[in-house]
C-alpha positions as CSV (number, residue, x, y, z in Angstrom):
1,M,5.1,-23.7,24.9
2,H,5.1,-21.3,21.7
3,A,4.8,-17.8,22.2
4,G,4.0,-15.6,19.0
5,A,0.7,-14.5,16.7
6,S,0.0,-15.3,13.7
7,N,0.8,-12.8,10.3
8,L,-1.6,-13.6,7.9
9,R,-0.1,-10.7,5.3
10,G,0.7,-13.1,2.1
11,C,0.6,-16.5,2.6
12,K,3.7,-16.4,5.1
13,I,2.5,-16.9,8.3
14,N,5.4,-17.0,11.3
15,F,5.5,-18.3,14.8
16,R,8.4,-17.8,17.2
17,F,9.3,-20.3,19.8
18,Q,11.3,-20.1,23.2
19,G,12.6,-23.5,25.1
20,P,15.2,-26.2,24.2
21,E,14.5,-28.3,21.5
22,M,11.5,-25.8,19.8
23,P,11.8,-24.6,16.3
24,R,12.5,-20.8,16.2
25,S,10.3,-20.3,13.6
26,I,7.1,-21.8,11.3
27,A,5.8,-20.5,8.3
28,L,3.4,-21.7,5.7
29,R,3.9,-21.5,1.7
30,D,1.4,-22.1,-1.2
31,A,2.6,-25.5,-2.1
32,L,3.3,-26.5,-5.5
33,E,2.9,-29.7,-7.7
34,V,6.6,-30.0,-7.8
35,D,6.2,-30.5,-3.7
36,I,4.6,-33.6,-4.8
37,P,7.7,-35.8,-5.2
38,L,8.8,-34.6,-1.5
39,I,5.5,-35.1,0.4
40,E,5.5,-38.5,-1.4
41,M,9.6,-39.4,0.3
42,W,8.2,-38.2,3.6
43,A,5.3,-40.4,3.3
44,Q,7.6,-43.4,2.7
45,A,9.9,-42.2,5.5
46,I,7.7,-42.2,8.0
47,D,5.4,-45.1,6.8
48,S,2.6,-42.5,6.6
49,G,-0.1,-45.4,6.5
50,Q,0.3,-46.5,10.0
51,Y,-0.8,-42.9,11.2
52,M,-3.2,-41.8,7.9
53,S,-5.3,-42.9,5.4
54,R,-3.4,-40.1,2.6
55,H,-1.5,-37.6,2.7
56,L,-2.2,-35.4,-0.1
57,P,-5.3,-33.6,-0.9
58,Q,-7.9,-35.6,-2.2
59,L,-9.0,-33.0,-5.1
60,L,-6.4,-31.6,-7.6
61,R,-7.3,-28.2,-6.3
62,P,-8.1,-27.5,-2.8
63,L,-8.8,-24.5,-1.2
64,L,-6.2,-24.1,0.4
65,W,-2.7,-26.5,0.3
66,K,0.4,-25.2,2.2
67,I,3.9,-26.6,2.8
68,I,4.9,-25.8,6.4
69,I,8.4,-24.8,6.9
70,V,10.5,-25.2,10.6
71,D,13.2,-23.3,10.6
72,G,13.9,-23.1,6.6
73,T,13.0,-26.2,5.8
74,D,10.4,-27.7,4.4
75,I,8.7,-30.5,7.0
76,G,5.0,-31.5,6.5
77,T,2.0,-30.1,4.4
78,T,-1.8,-29.0,5.4
79,W,-4.7,-28.3,3.4
80,I,-8.6,-27.3,3.0
81,E,-10.9,-29.1,0.5
82,R,-14.6,-29.3,0.6
83,R,-16.3,-32.6,0.3
84,E,-19.3,-33.1,-2.1
85,G,-22.7,-33.2,0.0
86,I,-21.2,-30.9,2.4
87,P,-21.5,-27.1,1.7
88,D,-21.2,-25.8,5.1
89,A,-17.8,-27.5,6.0
90,V,-14.1,-27.6,4.5
91,F,-12.0,-30.5,5.9
92,L,-8.9,-30.2,7.1
93,G,-5.8,-32.4,6.3
94,I,-2.2,-32.1,7.9
95,F,1.0,-34.1,7.7
96,I,4.0,-33.8,9.0
97,G,6.8,-35.2,7.3
98,Q,9.8,-36.0,9.9
99,R,9.7,-38.0,13.2
100,S,11.4,-35.8,14.9
101,A,9.4,-33.0,14.3
102,L,6.6,-34.5,15.8
103,G,5.3,-33.4,19.4
104,K,6.9,-29.7,19.2
105,G,3.7,-27.5,18.5
106,I,4.6,-27.4,14.9
107,G,0.7,-29.2,14.2
108,R,-0.7,-27.0,16.7
109,A,0.7,-24.1,15.0
110,A,-0.3,-24.6,11.5
111,I,-3.5,-25.6,12.5
112,T,-4.1,-22.5,13.9
113,A,-2.1,-20.4,10.9
114,L,-4.9,-22.2,8.8
115,I,-7.8,-22.0,10.9
116,D,-7.8,-18.4,10.7
117,E,-7.0,-18.2,7.1
118,V,-9.9,-20.5,6.2
119,W,-12.2,-17.9,8.0
120,R,-10.5,-15.2,7.3
121,I,-11.6,-16.4,3.0
122,F,-14.6,-18.5,3.5
123,G,-16.3,-17.0,6.9
124,D,-18.2,-18.7,9.5
125,V,-17.7,-21.8,7.8
126,T,-17.4,-25.1,10.1
127,I,-13.7,-27.3,9.6
128,R,-14.0,-30.6,10.0
129,L,-11.3,-33.3,10.2
130,H,-11.1,-37.7,10.0
131,V,-8.9,-39.0,12.2
132,R,-8.3,-42.9,13.6
133,Q,-8.9,-43.0,17.4
134,S,-5.8,-44.7,17.5
135,N,-3.9,-41.4,16.8
136,A,-4.0,-40.0,20.1
137,R,-0.7,-37.8,19.6
138,A,-3.0,-36.1,17.1
139,I,-6.7,-36.3,18.3
140,A,-4.5,-33.9,21.8
141,C,-3.3,-31.5,18.9
142,Y,-6.9,-31.2,17.6
143,Q,-8.9,-30.6,21.0
144,H,-5.9,-28.6,21.7
145,C,-7.1,-26.3,18.6
146,G,-10.5,-26.3,19.9
147,F,-11.5,-29.5,17.9
148,V,-14.1,-31.4,19.6
149,Q,-15.2,-35.1,18.8
150,I,-18.7,-35.2,16.5
151,D,-18.9,-38.5,15.7
152,T,-17.3,-41.8,15.7
153,N,-17.8,-44.6,12.6
154,Q,-15.5,-47.7,11.0
155,K,-13.5,-47.5,7.4
156,V,-12.7,-50.4,6.2
157,R,-9.1,-49.9,4.2
158,G,-8.6,-51.4,0.5
159,D,-7.0,-54.3,2.0
160,G,-9.6,-55.1,4.4
161,V,-8.5,-54.0,7.4
162,V,-10.9,-52.0,9.4
163,L,-10.1,-48.6,11.3
164,S,-11.8,-46.5,13.5
165,V,-12.2,-43.2,12.5
166,V,-13.0,-40.2,14.7
167,T,-14.8,-37.2,12.8
168,M,-14.2,-33.8,14.9
169,A,-15.0,-30.2,14.0
170,L,-14.4,-26.6,14.8
171,R,-17.4,-24.0,14.4
172,A,-16.3,-20.7,13.3
173,P,-16.7,-17.9,16.8
174,S,-19.9,-16.2,14.9
175,F,-21.6,-19.8,15.0
176,N,-21.0,-19.7,19.5
177,R,-22.6,-15.9,19.3
178,P,-26.0,-15.7,21.2
179,K,-28.1,-14.2,18.6
């Protein structure tokens, strides 16, 4: 379990952890185009296609795009983007590029920080994501961050393989307040 809180000054967000084998700190920095080769290397190293459909934002200019830094080392990326025809929501993507970093609360900390930043910048917007139904670890992480399942559907990959996909959403706190 981690201890600490986000610091939203600038683009650096730090978390402090306690316990054996836990990272000492996590920070987010703005992602740059020069980070793409590193992200591609991570995707190949962990065979990311078995867990996710993509490891980069869809658009060349996502609303927010961050690199996840653990104990001073870049280990993943997370982003927020819009989808055409869905003006009241933004979509979250995250990719941890090192197997040794999985299951340590890093994704949860990065998502929590990104959620805070999204609501600070964009206001009362719903945050959605798509995750493969077979990715139980990711689904548990998203649920811990407050996301709830709102839909399940099938997606056909380019190679014809059919995947079950869960859509999850997190509504801004003001949506949950009585009017």
